[in-house]
C-alpha positions in Angstrom: 60.3 133.0 120.7 62.8 134.8 122.9 65.9 136.8 121.6 68.2 134.1 123.0 66.5 131.4 121.0 66.7 133.5 117.8 70.4 134.1 118.3 71.0 130.4 118.9 69.0 129.4 115.8 70.9 132.0 113.7 74.2 130.8 115.0 73.5 127.2 114.3 72.2 128.0 110.8 75.3 130.0 110.0 77.6 127.3 111.4 75.8 124.7 109.4 76.1 126.8 106.3 79.9 126.7 106.7 79.5 123.0 105.4 78.2 124.4 102.0 80.3 127.6 102.0 83.7 126.7 103.4 86.3 129.3 104.2 85.9 129.7 108.0 83.9 132.9 107.6 80.3 131.9 108.1 81.3 129.5 111.0 82.8 132.4 112.9 79.6 134.6 112.2 77.6 131.7 113.7 79.9 131.4 116.7 79.5 135.1 117.3 75.8 134.8 117.3 76.1 132.0 119.9 78.3 134.2 122.1 75.7 136.9 121.9 73.0 134.4 122.9 75.2 133.4 125.9 75.8 137.1 126.8 72.0 137.7 126.7 71.4 134.6 128.9 73.8 135.6 131.5 72.6 139.2 131.5 75.5 141.0 130.0 73.4 142.2 127.2 69.9 143.7 127.7 68.7 145.4 124.6 68.4 144.4 120.9 70.7 147.2 120.0 73.4 146.1 122.4 73.0 142.5 121.0 73.5 143.7 117.4 76.5 145.9 118.4 78.1 143.1 120.3 77.5 140.7 117.3 79.2 143.1 114.9 82.2 143.7 117.3 82.7 140.0 118.0 82.2 139.0 114.4 84.8 141.5 113.2 87.2 140.4 116.0 86.9 136.8 115.0 87.2 137.5 111.2 90.2 139.8 111.6 92.3 137.9 114.3 91.0 134.5 115.0 90.1 133.4 111.4 93.8 134.2 110.3 95.1 132.0 113.1 92.9 129.1 112.2 93.5 129.2 108.5 97.2 128.7 109.1 96.5 125.2 110.6 93.4 124.3 108.5 94.2 125.0 104.9 91.6 124.4 102.3 92.0 122.5 99.0 94.2 124.7 97.0 96.4 124.0 94.0 99.1 126.1 92.4 99.2 125.4 88.7 102.1 126.3 86.5 101.5 129.8 85.2 104.7 130.1 83.3 103.5 129.8 79.6 107.1 129.3 78.4 107.5 126.1 80.4 104.0 124.9 79.2 105.1 125.3 75.5 108.6 123.8 75.8 108.7 120.4 74.2 105.3 120.6 72.3 105.3 119.4 68.8 104.1 121.9 66.1 103.5 121.6 62.4 105.3 124.2 60.2 102.7 126.3 58.4 105.2 128.5 56.4 108.7 127.6 55.6 111.3 128.7 58.3 114.7 129.5 57.1 117.8 129.8 59.3 117.2 132.8 61.5 114.3 134.0 59.3 110.9 133.6 60.8 108.2 131.5 59.5 104.9 130.2 61.0 103.9 127.1 62.9 100.5 125.7 63.9 99.9 125.3 67.5 96.6 124.7 69.2 94.3 125.7 66.3 96.3 129.0 65.7 99.5 130.0 64.0 102.5 131.5 65.6 105.6 133.2 64.3 108.4 130.8 64.6 112.2 131.0 64.2 114.9 128.2 64.0 118.6 127.9 63.6 118.1 125.4 60.7 115.7 125.6 57.8 112.4 123.6 58.2 110.0 123.1 55.4 106.2 123.6 55.4 104.4 120.5 56.7 107.4 119.1 58.7 107.2 118.8 62.5 109.1 120.9 64.9 109.6 121.0 68.6 109.3 124.1 70.6 112.5 124.9 72.6 111.6 128.4 73.9 109.8 131.7 73.1 111.1 135.2 72.4 108.2 137.5 72.8 105.5 136.2 70.4 107.8 134.2 68.3 108.3 130.5 69.2 111.8 129.2 69.0 111.7 125.7 67.4 114.1 123.0 66.2 113.4 120.3 63.6 112.3 116.9 64.9 
């Protein structure tokens, strides 16, 4: 098997791996191997050391410059979830675990744990309340 065939096989295998490992990295490595195979075929590269050196240079060029260009046009599946925990908590119903007196913290149960909670009006243990905000680790609630 000649070095041209080896570089072609390596290039095609790497490009096929892009289907399993998306991200436009492995495809560019495969394309770099195909370019090295072409350079060997046309006589631009003669020794294995030149081939490996050319492969690294071409690969780095593709990954630094060309990949960034392509990823602007071909975005992957990405999602941006809400990472603001305050927004996630607002509107949630909680059960009062310890009496809350006006502006005196008590405790509420939320998601299998208890939180310190404060309200403008008194809320008795066992009653439901709605989260309207958060101040540090203290939930701000109102009676339902």
